[in-house]
N, CA, C and O atoms as a GROMACS GRO file, in nm:
protein
  384
    1MET      N    1  -4.252  -2.178  -0.729
    1MET     CA    2  -4.131  -2.182  -0.827
    1MET      C    3  -4.187  -2.168  -0.973
    1MET      O    4  -4.299  -2.210  -1.003
    2TYR      N    5  -4.110  -2.111  -1.056
    2TYR     CA    6  -4.135  -2.097  -1.201
    2TYR      C    7  -4.013  -2.161  -1.278
    2TYR      O    8  -3.896  -2.139  -1.248
    3GLY      N    9  -4.050  -2.237  -1.374
    3GLY     CA   10  -3.953  -2.310  -1.467
    3GLY      C   11  -3.981  -2.286  -1.614
    3GLY      O   12  -4.090  -2.262  -1.666
    4LEU      N   13  -3.861  -2.298  -1.671
    4LEU     CA   14  -3.869  -2.309  -1.827
    4LEU      C   15  -3.784  -2.406  -1.871
    4LEU      O   16  -3.679  -2.433  -1.812
    5ILE      N   17  -3.828  -2.471  -1.989
    5ILE     CA   18  -3.751  -2.568  -2.065
    5ILE      C   19  -3.756  -2.529  -2.209
    5ILE      O   20  -3.862  -2.524  -2.271
    6GLY      N   21  -3.640  -2.501  -2.263
    6GLY     CA   22  -3.645  -2.470  -2.406
    6GLY      C   23  -3.532  -2.529  -2.484
    6GLY      O   24  -3.419  -2.542  -2.439
    7LYS      N   25  -3.570  -2.564  -2.606
    7LYS     CA   26  -3.478  -2.636  -2.719
    7LYS      C   27  -3.448  -2.513  -2.815
    7LYS      O   28  -3.529  -2.452  -2.884
    8ILE      N   29  -3.308  -2.490  -2.803
    8ILE     CA   30  -3.254  -2.384  -2.899
    8ILE      C   31  -3.185  -2.443  -3.018
    8ILE      O   32  -3.096  -2.523  -2.992
    9VAL      N   33  -3.211  -2.418  -3.143
    9VAL     CA   34  -3.140  -2.476  -3.245
    9VAL      C   35  -3.050  -2.372  -3.297
    9VAL      O   36  -3.094  -2.262  -3.331
   10THR      N   37  -2.917  -2.406  -3.304
   10THR     CA   38  -2.824  -2.313  -3.359
   10THR      C   39  -2.809  -2.316  -3.501
   10THR      O   40  -2.860  -2.399  -3.576
   11VAL      N   41  -2.731  -2.215  -3.537
   11VAL     CA   42  -2.672  -2.211  -3.680
   11VAL      C   43  -2.570  -2.334  -3.692
   11VAL      O   44  -2.493  -2.364  -3.601
   12ASP      N   45  -2.579  -2.399  -3.807
   12ASP     CA   46  -2.498  -2.522  -3.814
   12ASP      C   47  -2.352  -2.502  -3.761
   12ASP      O   48  -2.282  -2.409  -3.800
   13GLY      N   49  -2.313  -2.587  -3.678
   13GLY     CA   50  -2.180  -2.591  -3.621
   13GLY      C   51  -2.149  -2.485  -3.518
   13GLY      O   52  -2.034  -2.458  -3.485
   14LYS      N   53  -2.255  -2.427  -3.468
   14LYS     CA   54  -2.230  -2.307  -3.367
   14LYS      C   55  -2.284  -2.349  -3.229
   14LYS      O   56  -2.297  -2.261  -3.144
   15ARG      N   57  -2.315  -2.467  -3.201
   15ARG     CA   58  -2.377  -2.505  -3.074
   15ARG      C   59  -2.274  -2.485  -2.955
   15ARG      O   60  -2.305  -2.426  -2.852
   16ALA      N   61  -2.146  -2.541  -2.977
   16ALA     CA   62  -2.052  -2.500  -2.874
   16ALA      C   63  -2.041  -2.364  -2.845
   16ALA      O   64  -2.036  -2.322  -2.729
   17GLU      N   65  -2.036  -2.293  -2.945
   17GLU     CA   66  -2.013  -2.140  -2.923
   17GLU      C   67  -2.127  -2.078  -2.830
   17GLU      O   68  -2.108  -2.015  -2.726
   18LEU      N   69  -2.236  -2.105  -2.882
   18LEU     CA   70  -2.364  -2.060  -2.798
   18LEU      C   71  -2.367  -2.110  -2.664
   18LEU      O   72  -2.402  -2.035  -2.573
   19ALA      N   73  -2.330  -2.245  -2.641
   19ALA     CA   74  -2.334  -2.304  -2.508
   19ALA      C   75  -2.236  -2.231  -2.409
   19ALA      O   76  -2.258  -2.213  -2.289
   20SER      N   77  -2.124  -2.193  -2.478
   20SER     CA   78  -2.020  -2.127  -2.390
   20SER      C   79  -2.068  -1.983  -2.345
   20SER      O   80  -2.034  -1.935  -2.236
   21ILE      N   81  -2.146  -1.920  -2.431
   21ILE     CA   82  -2.200  -1.788  -2.395
   21ILE      C   83  -2.301  -1.810  -2.286
   21ILE      O   84  -2.298  -1.740  -2.184
   22LEU      N   85  -2.392  -1.905  -2.303
   22LEU     CA   86  -2.490  -1.920  -2.199
   22LEU      C   87  -2.436  -1.978  -2.069
   22LEU      O   88  -2.485  -1.938  -1.963
   23ILE      N   89  -2.354  -2.055  -2.067
   23ILE     CA   90  -2.287  -2.108  -1.953
   23ILE      C   91  -2.212  -2.006  -1.870
   23ILE      O   92  -2.194  -2.009  -1.748
   24GLY      N   93  -2.169  -1.910  -1.963
   24GLY     CA   94  -2.067  -1.810  -1.886
   24GLY      C   95  -2.135  -1.698  -1.824
   24GLY      O   96  -2.068  -1.604  -1.782
   25MET      N   97  -2.261  -1.699  -1.814
   25MET     CA   98  -2.338  -1.596  -1.732
   25MET      C   99  -2.312  -1.603  -1.582
   25MET      O  100  -2.300  -1.714  -1.530
   26ASP      N  101  -2.305  -1.502  -1.515
   26ASP     CA  102  -2.274  -1.509  -1.352
   26ASP      C  103  -2.416  -1.538  -1.302
   26ASP      O  104  -2.518  -1.543  -1.370
   27ALA      N  105  -2.400  -1.558  -1.157
   27ALA     CA  106  -2.527  -1.578  -1.086
   27ALA      C  107  -2.640  -1.472  -1.110
   27ALA      O  108  -2.620  -1.351  -1.119
   28LEU      N  109  -2.756  -1.532  -1.120
   28LEU     CA  110  -2.868  -1.452  -1.159
   28LEU      C  111  -2.954  -1.441  -1.030
   28LEU      O  112  -2.982  -1.547  -0.973
   29PRO      N  113  -2.996  -1.331  -0.982
   29PRO     CA  114  -3.088  -1.328  -0.876
   29PRO      C  115  -3.222  -1.391  -0.894
   29PRO      O  116  -3.297  -1.364  -0.987
   30GLY      N  117  -3.247  -1.478  -0.796
   30GLY     CA  118  -3.381  -1.554  -0.802
   30GLY      C  119  -3.375  -1.681  -0.884
   30GLY      O  120  -3.476  -1.751  -0.889
   31CYS      N  121  -3.262  -1.720  -0.950
   31CYS     CA  122  -3.242  -1.838  -1.024
   31CYS      C  123  -3.186  -1.939  -0.937
   31CYS      O  124  -3.079  -1.920  -0.879
   32ALA      N  125  -3.264  -2.059  -0.924
   32ALA     CA  126  -3.221  -2.171  -0.834
   32ALA      C  127  -3.141  -2.260  -0.923
   32ALA      O  128  -3.049  -2.323  -0.870
   33SER      N  129  -3.162  -2.275  -1.047
   33SER     CA  130  -3.095  -2.370  -1.148
   33SER      C  131  -3.100  -2.317  -1.284
   33SER      O  132  -3.202  -2.265  -1.329
   34TYR      N  133  -2.993  -2.329  -1.348
   34TYR     CA  134  -2.977  -2.304  -1.488
   34TYR      C  135  -2.886  -2.395  -1.566
   34TYR      O  136  -2.764  -2.383  -1.565
   35VAL      N  137  -2.945  -2.478  -1.627
   35VAL     CA  138  -2.872  -2.597  -1.695
   35VAL      C  139  -2.867  -2.585  -1.858
   35VAL      O  140  -2.973  -2.575  -1.920
   36VAL      N  141  -2.755  -2.586  -1.917
   36VAL     CA  142  -2.753  -2.589  -2.053
   36VAL      C  143  -2.691  -2.735  -2.090
   36VAL      O  144  -2.589  -2.778  -2.037
   37ALA      N  145  -2.759  -2.798  -2.177
   37ALA     CA  146  -2.726  -2.939  -2.227
   37ALA      C  147  -2.728  -2.950  -2.373
   37ALA      O  148  -2.809  -2.890  -2.445
   38ASN      N  149  -2.635  -3.028  -2.414
   38ASN     CA  150  -2.640  -3.062  -2.560
   38ASN      C  151  -2.757  -3.172  -2.591
   38ASN      O  152  -2.774  -3.269  -2.517
   39ASP      N  153  -2.831  -3.148  -2.700
   39ASP     CA  154  -2.916  -3.250  -2.740
   39ASP      C  155  -2.845  -3.370  -2.793
   39ASP      O  156  -2.765  -3.354  -2.884
   40ALA      N  157  -2.868  -3.487  -2.744
   40ALA     CA  158  -2.793  -3.609  -2.779
   40ALA      C  159  -2.817  -3.659  -2.929
   40ALA      O  160  -2.737  -3.738  -2.979
   41SER      N  161  -2.929  -3.611  -3.003
   41SER     CA  162  -2.956  -3.660  -3.114
   41SER      C  163  -2.949  -3.545  -3.238
   41SER      O  164  -2.958  -3.572  -3.359
   42ASP      N  165  -2.933  -3.424  -3.183
   42ASP     CA  166  -2.920  -3.318  -3.277
   42ASP      C  167  -2.797  -3.229  -3.267
   42ASP      O  168  -2.798  -3.140  -3.181
   43PRO      N  169  -2.697  -3.243  -3.342
   43PRO     CA  170  -2.577  -3.167  -3.320
   43PRO      C  171  -2.581  -3.020  -3.318
   43PRO      O  172  -2.487  -2.953  -3.276
   44ASN      N  173  -2.690  -2.970  -3.365
   44ASN     CA  174  -2.699  -2.810  -3.349
   44ASN      C  175  -2.807  -2.779  -3.254
   44ASN      O  176  -2.865  -2.671  -3.269
   45ALA      N  177  -2.843  -2.854  -3.160
   45ALA     CA  178  -2.960  -2.818  -3.062
   45ALA      C  179  -2.891  -2.821  -2.915
   45ALA      O  180  -2.800  -2.897  -2.881
   46LEU      N  181  -2.953  -2.726  -2.837
   46LEU     CA  182  -2.923  -2.720  -2.696
   46LEU      C  183  -3.055  -2.724  -2.618
   46LEU      O  184  -3.156  -2.675  -2.668
   47TRP      N  185  -3.056  -2.778  -2.502
   47TRP     CA  186  -3.163  -2.751  -2.400
   47TRP      C  187  -3.132  -2.681  -2.294
   47TRP      O  188  -3.032  -2.716  -2.230
   48VAL      N  189  -3.206  -2.574  -2.254
   48VAL     CA  190  -3.187  -2.494  -2.149
   48VAL      C  191  -3.300  -2.517  -2.050
   48VAL      O  192  -3.415  -2.488  -2.084
   49THR      N  193  -3.272  -2.571  -1.919
   49THR     CA  194  -3.367  -2.588  -1.819
   49THR      C  195  -3.334  -2.488  -1.713
   49THR      O  196  -3.222  -2.481  -1.662
   50GLU      N  197  -3.442  -2.404  -1.679
   50GLU     CA  198  -3.423  -2.299  -1.562
   50GLU      C  199  -3.532  -2.323  -1.459
   50GLU      O  200  -3.643  -2.370  -1.485
   51VAL      N  201  -3.486  -2.284  -1.333
   51VAL     CA  202  -3.590  -2.285  -1.229
   51VAL      C  203  -3.568  -2.145  -1.159
   51VAL      O  204  -3.454  -2.106  -1.133
   52TRP      N  205  -3.658  -2.084  -1.135
   52TRP     CA  206  -3.670  -1.941  -1.076
   52TRP      C  207  -3.759  -1.942  -0.957
   52TRP      O  208  -3.855  -2.019  -0.952
   53ALA      N  209  -3.732  -1.864  -0.864
   53ALA     CA  210  -3.823  -1.837  -0.752
   53ALA      C  211  -3.952  -1.794  -0.792
   53ALA      O  212  -4.051  -1.837  -0.733
   54SER      N  213  -3.961  -1.708  -0.892
   54SER     CA  214  -4.093  -1.678  -0.945
   54SER      C  215  -4.075  -1.623  -1.089
   54SER      O  216  -3.965  -1.592  -1.136
   55ALA      N  217  -4.191  -1.614  -1.152
   55ALA     CA  218  -4.191  -1.577  -1.300
   55ALA      C  219  -4.136  -1.412  -1.296
   55ALA      O  220  -4.074  -1.367  -1.392
   56ASP      N  221  -4.164  -1.339  -1.188
   56ASP     CA  222  -4.126  -1.213  -1.202
   56ASP      C  223  -3.970  -1.206  -1.188
   56ASP      O  224  -3.911  -1.120  -1.255
   57ASP      N  225  -3.901  -1.288  -1.107
   57ASP     CA  226  -3.764  -1.303  -1.113
   57ASP      C  227  -3.713  -1.324  -1.244
   57ASP      O  228  -3.621  -1.254  -1.285
   58HIS      N  229  -3.770  -1.423  -1.321
   58HIS     CA  230  -3.722  -1.452  -1.458
   58HIS      C  231  -3.729  -1.318  -1.541
   58HIS      O  232  -3.634  -1.273  -1.605
   59ALA      N  233  -3.855  -1.262  -1.533
   59ALA     CA  234  -3.870  -1.139  -1.610
   59ALA      C  235  -3.768  -1.037  -1.584
   59ALA      O  236  -3.714  -0.982  -1.680
   60ALA      N  237  -3.737  -1.008  -1.464
   60ALA     CA  238  -3.639  -0.918  -1.427
   60ALA      C  239  -3.498  -0.948  -1.470
   60ALA      O  240  -3.414  -0.860  -1.492
   61SER      N  241  -3.478  -1.071  -1.480
   61SER     CA  242  -3.337  -1.125  -1.526
   61SER      C  243  -3.312  -1.077  -1.660
   61SER      O  244  -3.194  -1.056  -1.692
   62LEU      N  245  -3.405  -1.056  -1.745
   62LEU     CA  246  -3.404  -1.033  -1.878
   62LEU      C  247  -3.345  -0.887  -1.901
   62LEU      O  248  -3.303  -0.853  -2.011
   63GLU      N  249  -3.344  -0.806  -1.797
   63GLU     CA  250  -3.293  -0.662  -1.784
   63GLU      C  251  -3.148  -0.650  -1.726
   63GLU      O  252  -3.089  -0.542  -1.729
   64LEU      N  253  -3.098  -0.754  -1.679
   64LEU     CA  254  -2.961  -0.772  -1.618
   64LEU      C  255  -2.847  -0.744  -1.739
   64LEU      O  256  -2.858  -0.791  -1.852
   65PRO      N  257  -2.760  -0.677  -1.704
   65PRO     CA  258  -2.645  -0.647  -1.794
   65PRO      C  259  -2.587  -0.763  -1.859
   65PRO      O  260  -2.559  -0.766  -1.978
   66VAL      N  261  -2.567  -0.868  -1.770
   66VAL     CA  262  -2.510  -0.997  -1.805
   66VAL      C  263  -2.593  -1.074  -1.906
   66VAL      O  264  -2.539  -1.145  -1.991
   67VAL      N  265  -2.730  -1.060  -1.895
   67VAL     CA  266  -2.825  -1.134  -1.976
   67VAL      C  267  -2.832  -1.060  -2.113
   67VAL      O  268  -2.817  -1.121  -2.219
   68VAL      N  269  -2.856  -0.925  -2.105
   68VAL     CA  270  -2.852  -0.852  -2.225
   68VAL      C  271  -2.728  -0.858  -2.311
   68VAL      O  272  -2.737  -0.842  -2.433
   69ALA      N  273  -2.615  -0.879  -2.252
   69ALA     CA  274  -2.490  -0.892  -2.316
   69ALA      C  275  -2.478  -1.036  -2.381
   69ALA      O  276  -2.426  -1.050  -2.492
   70ALA      N  277  -2.524  -1.135  -2.314
   70ALA     CA  278  -2.530  -1.270  -2.366
   70ALA      C  279  -2.620  -1.285  -2.484
   70ALA      O  280  -2.587  -1.353  -2.581
   71VAL      N  281  -2.736  -1.221  -2.476
   71VAL     CA  282  -2.834  -1.220  -2.583
   71VAL      C  283  -2.774  -1.144  -2.699
   71VAL      O  284  -2.782  -1.192  -2.812
   72ALA      N  285  -2.720  -1.038  -2.679
   72ALA     CA  286  -2.653  -0.965  -2.790
   72ALA      C  287  -2.543  -1.038  -2.857
   72ALA      O  288  -2.526  -1.029  -2.979
   73GLU      N  289  -2.464  -1.114  -2.775
   73GLU     CA  290  -2.343  -1.192  -2.838
   73GLU      C  291  -2.397  -1.313  -2.901
   73GLU      O  292  -2.341  -1.358  -3.001
   74GLY      N  293  -2.502  -1.372  -2.852
   74GLY     CA  294  -2.526  -1.506  -2.909
   74GLY      C  295  -2.648  -1.505  -3.015
   74GLY      O  296  -2.662  -1.602  -3.090
   75ARG      N  297  -2.729  -1.399  -3.022
   75ARG     CA  298  -2.837  -1.391  -3.112
   75ARG      C  299  -2.804  -1.448  -3.257
   75ARG      O  300  -2.880  -1.526  -3.314
   76HIS      N  301  -2.693  -1.407  -3.309
   76HIS     CA  302  -2.666  -1.440  -3.449
   76HIS      C  303  -2.629  -1.594  -3.472
   76HIS      O  304  -2.610  -1.643  -3.583
   77LEU      N  305  -2.621  -1.659  -3.357
   77LEU     CA  306  -2.587  -1.800  -3.350
   77LEU      C  307  -2.710  -1.902  -3.344
   77LEU      O  308  -2.705  -2.024  -3.357
   78ILE      N  309  -2.823  -1.822  -3.320
   78ILE     CA  310  -2.955  -1.899  -3.299
   78ILE      C  311  -3.017  -1.918  -3.436
   78ILE      O  312  -3.016  -1.821  -3.512
   79ALA      N  313  -3.074  -2.036  -3.477
   79ALA     CA  314  -3.131  -2.044  -3.596
   79ALA      C  315  -3.293  -2.045  -3.569
   79ALA      O  316  -3.373  -2.015  -3.657
   80GLY      N  317  -3.327  -2.081  -3.444
   80GLY     CA  318  -3.459  -2.093  -3.401
   80GLY      C  319  -3.481  -2.147  -3.260
   80GLY      O  320  -3.392  -2.212  -3.204
   81ILE      N  321  -3.592  -2.122  -3.205
   81ILE     CA  322  -3.632  -2.178  -3.080
   81ILE      C  323  -3.743  -2.293  -3.111
   81ILE      O  324  -3.858  -2.261  -3.143
   82GLU      N  325  -3.705  -2.420  -3.100
   82GLU     CA  326  -3.799  -2.526  -3.148
   82GLU      C  327  -3.902  -2.559  -3.030
   82GLU      O  328  -4.013  -2.604  -3.058
   83SER      N  329  -3.867  -2.538  -2.910
   83SER     CA  330  -3.960  -2.580  -2.801
   83SER      C  331  -3.946  -2.484  -2.686
   83SER      O  332  -3.834  -2.439  -2.662
   84ARG      N  333  -4.046  -2.450  -2.614
   84ARG     CA  334  -4.039  -2.358  -2.500
   84ARG      C  335  -4.166  -2.387  -2.418
   84ARG      O  336  -4.278  -2.360  -2.460
   85VAL      N  337  -4.141  -2.443  -2.299
   85VAL     CA  338  -4.230  -2.486  -2.203
   85VAL      C  339  -4.221  -2.426  -2.075
   85VAL      O  340  -4.114  -2.426  -2.016
   86GLU      N  341  -4.329  -2.374  -2.024
   86GLU     CA  342  -4.325  -2.314  -1.886
   86GLU      C  343  -4.367  -2.431  -1.789
   86GLU      O  344  -4.460  -2.506  -1.818
   87THR      N  345  -4.296  -2.442  -1.676
   87THR     CA  346  -4.331  -2.545  -1.581
   87THR      C  347  -4.345  -2.477  -1.427
   87THR      O  348  -4.298  -2.368  -1.394
   88GLU      N  349  -4.414  -2.561  -1.350
   88GLU     CA  350  -4.416  -2.526  -1.215
   88GLU      C  351  -4.341  -2.624  -1.126
   88GLU      O  352  -4.397  -2.712  -1.061
   89PRO      N  353  -4.208  -2.602  -1.127
   89PRO     CA  354  -4.124  -2.704  -1.042
   89PRO      C  355  -4.176  -2.728  -0.900
   89PRO      O  356  -4.218  -2.635  -0.831
   90LEU      N  357  -4.175  -2.856  -0.856
   90LEU     CA  358  -4.224  -2.888  -0.717
   90LEU      C  359  -4.112  -2.908  -0.619
   90LEU      O  360  -4.128  -2.898  -0.498
   91GLY      N  361  -3.990  -2.938  -0.680
   91GLY     CA  362  -3.874  -2.957  -0.580
   91GLY      C  363  -3.780  -3.060  -0.659
   91GLY      O  364  -3.800  -3.089  -0.777
   92GLY      N  365  -3.684  -3.107  -0.589
   92GLY     CA  366  -3.589  -3.209  -0.639
   92GLY      C  367  -3.446  -3.174  -0.599
   92GLY      O  368  -3.427  -3.075  -0.529
   93ILE      N  369  -3.354  -3.245  -0.636
   93ILE     CA  370  -3.206  -3.224  -0.585
   93ILE      C  371  -3.168  -3.098  -0.632
   93ILE      O  372  -3.184  -3.059  -0.748
   94GLY      N  373  -3.111  -3.027  -0.532
   94GLY     CA  374  -3.070  -2.887  -0.556
   94GLY      C  375  -3.172  -2.775  -0.535
   94GLY      O  376  -3.138  -2.657  -0.519
   95LEU      N  377  -3.295  -2.817  -0.535
   95LEU     CA  378  -3.398  -2.704  -0.519
   95LEU      C  379  -3.463  -2.703  -0.388
   95LEU      O  380  -3.561  -2.632  -0.366
   96GLY      N  381  -3.408  -2.784  -0.297
   96GLY     CA  382  -3.465  -2.771  -0.154
   96GLY      C  383  -3.601  -2.815  -0.134
   96GLY      O  384  -3.652  -2.808  -0.022
   0.00000   0.00000   0.00000
């Protein structure tokens, strides 16, 4: 498995709008888990936690029309990516 955990900082006051775009994506082939969460201490930050069958599945997802559209729609809402970590998920609830 392949995982990503990222902290996205939004333009002031735009966190809910970006979260809605990210949560609104349909099923992504190879994606076992895609969780968008508010940062409890930063009103302009989101955490996105992803688990994929493989790094190749994640890379392929970046070409999907739903992902391309979400990036285009949300790009102007992002002030920066504060953290991005690749992981190797071992398992857990929902991951089998």
